[in-house]
C-alpha positions as CSV (number, residue, x, y, z in Angstrom):
1,X,0.3,0.2,-0.1
2,X,2.6,2.1,0.8
3,X,4.5,1.5,-2.2
4,X,1.2,2.4,-4.5
5,X,0.7,5.6,-2.2
6,X,4.3,6.6,-3.5
7,X,3.6,6.1,-6.9
8,X,0.7,8.2,-7.2
9,X,2.2,11.2,-5.5
10,X,5.2,10.7,-7.7
11,X,3.1,10.6,-10.4
12,X,1.2,13.6,-9.9
13,X,4.7,15.6,-9.3
14,X,5.1,14.9,-12.6
15,X,2.1,15.8,-14.1
16,X,1.9,19.6,-12.3
17,X,5.8,20.4,-13.2
18,X,4.9,21.5,-16.1
19,X,1.9,23.2,-15.0
20,X,3.7,25.0,-12.3
21,X,6.2,26.2,-15.3
22,X,3.6,27.3,-17.3
23,X,2.0,29.3,-14.7
24,X,5.4,30.8,-14.0
25,X,5.7,31.6,-17.4
26,X,2.7,33.6,-18.3
27,X,2.9,35.4,-15.2
28,X,6.6,36.4,-15.9
29,X,5.5,37.6,-19.3
30,X,2.3,39.3,-18.4
31,X,4.4,41.1,-16.0
32,X,6.9,42.5,-18.6
33,X,4.8,42.7,-21.2
34,X,5.5,46.6,-23.3
35,X,3.2,49.0,-24.2
36,X,3.1,48.3,-28.4
37,X,4.9,50.6,-30.5
38,X,2.1,52.4,-32.3
39,X,0.8,53.9,-29.2
40,X,3.6,56.3,-28.8
41,X,2.9,58.5,-31.7
42,X,0.1,59.5,-29.3
43,X,1.8,59.9,-26.4
44,X,4.2,62.1,-28.0
45,X,1.5,64.1,-29.2
46,X,0.0,64.9,-26.0
47,X,3.6,65.4,-24.4
48,X,4.2,68.1,-26.8
49,X,0.4,69.5,-26.7
50,X,0.3,69.5,-23.0
51,X,3.4,69.5,-20.9
52,X,7.0,71.0,-22.5
53,X,8.0,74.2,-23.0
54,X,11.3,75.9,-24.2
55,X,13.1,75.3,-20.9
56,X,12.5,71.8,-20.9
57,X,15.7,69.6,-20.9
58,X,14.9,66.6,-19.8
59,X,11.6,64.2,-18.9
60,X,10.7,62.3,-15.9
61,X,8.4,59.3,-16.6
62,X,7.0,56.3,-14.8
63,X,8.3,53.0,-15.8
64,X,4.8,50.9,-16.0
65,X,1.5,52.7,-17.3
66,X,-1.0,53.8,-14.8
67,X,-4.4,52.1,-13.8
68,X,-6.3,55.1,-12.2
69,X,-7.1,58.7,-13.7
70,X,-6.6,60.0,-9.9
71,X,-3.8,59.6,-7.6
72,X,-6.0,60.1,-4.4
73,X,-8.9,56.9,-6.1
74,X,-7.7,53.4,-6.0
75,X,-10.1,52.0,-8.3
76,X,-9.4,51.2,-11.9
77,X,-11.9,52.9,-14.3
78,X,-14.7,51.4,-15.4
79,X,-17.5,51.9,-18.8
80,X,-20.0,53.1,-15.2
81,X,-17.6,56.0,-14.4
82,X,-17.5,57.2,-17.5
83,X,-21.1,57.3,-18.3
84,X,-21.9,59.1,-14.8
85,X,-19.1,61.6,-14.8
86,X,-20.3,63.1,-18.6
87,X,-16.6,63.5,-19.8
88,X,-16.3,65.3,-23.0
89,X,-20.1,66.1,-22.5
90,X,-20.9,62.4,-23.1
91,X,-19.4,62.6,-27.4
92,X,-17.4,59.8,-26.4
93,X,-17.9,56.6,-28.6
94,X,-18.8,54.2,-26.3
95,X,-16.5,51.4,-28.3
96,X,-13.9,54.0,-27.5
97,X,-14.5,53.6,-23.5
98,X,-14.5,49.8,-23.6
99,X,-11.1,49.8,-25.2
100,X,-9.3,52.0,-23.0
101,X,-11.2,50.7,-19.8
102,X,-10.0,47.2,-20.9
103,X,-6.4,48.4,-21.3
104,X,-6.2,50.3,-18.3
105,X,-7.2,46.9,-15.8
106,X,-3.2,46.1,-15.4
107,X,0.2,47.7,-16.1
108,X,2.2,47.5,-18.8
109,X,5.9,48.3,-19.3
110,X,7.1,51.4,-21.2
111,X,10.4,51.7,-23.3
112,X,12.4,54.0,-24.9
113,X,10.4,54.7,-28.1
114,X,9.4,58.4,-27.5
115,X,10.3,60.6,-29.6
116,X,9.2,64.1,-28.4
117,X,12.5,65.8,-28.8
118,X,13.7,66.2,-25.2
119,X,15.4,63.9,-22.9
120,X,14.2,61.4,-20.6
121,X,14.7,59.0,-17.9
122,X,12.6,56.1,-16.7
123,X,11.3,56.5,-12.9
124,X,9.9,53.7,-10.7
125,X,7.5,54.2,-7.5
126,X,9.0,56.6,-5.2
127,X,11.8,57.6,-7.7
128,X,14.2,55.0,-8.0
129,X,16.0,55.3,-11.5
130,X,16.2,53.0,-14.6
131,X,19.2,52.7,-15.4
132,X,18.7,51.5,-18.8
133,X,17.7,54.6,-19.8
134,X,20.8,56.5,-19.9
135,X,20.7,59.9,-20.1
136,X,22.8,62.4,-17.9
137,X,21.5,63.1,-14.7
138,X,20.2,66.5,-13.8
139,X,18.6,68.0,-10.4
140,X,15.2,66.4,-10.5
141,X,13.5,70.0,-8.8
142,X,15.0,72.2,-10.3
143,X,13.5,75.7,-8.4
144,X,13.4,79.2,-10.1
145,X,15.0,80.7,-7.3
146,X,18.2,78.0,-8.3
147,X,17.9,77.6,-12.2
148,X,16.7,82.1,-12.9
149,X,13.9,80.1,-14.8
150,X,11.3,78.2,-15.2
151,X,12.1,74.5,-14.4
152,X,14.1,72.3,-16.6
153,X,13.0,68.5,-15.5
154,X,9.4,67.4,-15.6
155,X,9.3,65.5,-12.9
156,X,6.9,63.1,-13.5
157,X,4.7,61.8,-16.3
158,X,2.6,58.5,-15.9
159,X,1.0,57.5,-18.7
160,X,-2.4,55.3,-19.5
161,X,-2.3,52.6,-22.6
162,X,-4.3,54.2,-25.4
163,X,-7.8,53.1,-26.2
164,X,-8.7,53.2,-29.8
165,X,-11.8,52.7,-31.7
166,X,-12.9,49.3,-33.9
167,X,-11.8,51.8,-36.9
168,X,-9.0,52.9,-35.2
169,X,-9.7,56.5,-36.0
170,X,-9.9,58.1,-32.7
171,X,-7.5,57.6,-29.3
172,X,-8.3,58.3,-25.6
173,X,-5.6,58.2,-23.3
174,X,-4.6,60.1,-20.0
175,X,-1.4,61.4,-18.6
176,X,-0.8,63.0,-15.5
177,X,2.1,64.7,-14.2
178,X,2.5,64.3,-10.7
179,X,5.1,66.2,-9.0
180,X,7.3,65.3,-6.1
181,X,5.7,69.0,-3.9
182,X,2.5,67.3,-4.4
183,X,0.7,69.5,-7.1
184,X,0.5,68.9,-11.1
185,X,-3.3,67.6,-12.9
186,X,-4.3,65.0,-14.6
187,X,-5.6,65.1,-18.4
188,X,-7.7,62.9,-20.4
189,X,-6.5,63.2,-24.5
190,X,-9.3,62.6,-27.1
191,X,-7.8,62.6,-30.5
192,X,-8.7,61.7,-33.7
193,X,-6.5,60.3,-36.6
194,X,-6.1,62.5,-40.1
195,X,-4.9,61.8,-43.7
196,X,-1.1,63.3,-42.4
197,X,-1.6,61.6,-38.6
198,X,-3.0,61.8,-35.6
199,X,-4.4,65.3,-34.0
200,X,-5.1,66.3,-30.8
201,X,-9.2,66.8,-30.8
202,X,-10.0,67.6,-26.9
203,X,-8.7,67.7,-23.6
204,X,-10.3,66.9,-20.4
205,X,-8.8,67.9,-17.3
206,X,-9.4,65.5,-14.7
207,X,-8.0,66.9,-11.5
208,X,-5.9,69.6,-10.7
209,X,-3.4,69.9,-6.9
210,X,-2.0,73.0,-5.6
211,X,0.1,73.9,-3.5
212,X,-1.5,73.9,0.1
213,X,-4.6,72.7,-1.6
214,X,-6.2,69.0,-1.6
215,X,-6.4,67.2,-4.7
216,X,-9.6,68.2,-6.4
217,X,-11.3,68.1,-10.0
218,X,-14.1,65.5,-11.2
219,X,-15.1,61.9,-9.2
């Protein structure tokens, strides 16, 4: 009897090994899955339109995409939330909302595919630098008093995945600039595809945080 119990146990372990390996591989793949290359032109468009100035020399970027649309709200975005907020006066196509919400359910890895014309560096979490994004390091909080002008470092930007309509002619993305001093803002960008490429169609401010004030905006 002990012999057969040992045989059953050994056979069970053999069967479980491939499953365990497959689960581990799938988890690892999910954690390291990158944002598709065709979404970066939309990131560049949003950065150029809203965040860059003639003084900007370096942009700090969160390494993974964000799944939240407000720094103080932990819940993931839903189709129902979009309906409640009546964003863009309710004009967003439903298939665009569904695709955006679906892609926002987990984080993806951002790669060195940005092309907005300014050097950038990836950071993770509370500010740990990603070594592989090798660019010269300058002060992360360049003050007006120190530099005699506007900040040269944009610290920092967080991007969502880009939602697309079924036809691929409209796009929706979220970009937040949440600074270490607690100030910042979060924006939704609605873009349309023209014959010459993507064009920013409309912008919605989701939240704004000012010094010594609590974040405010749509809830």
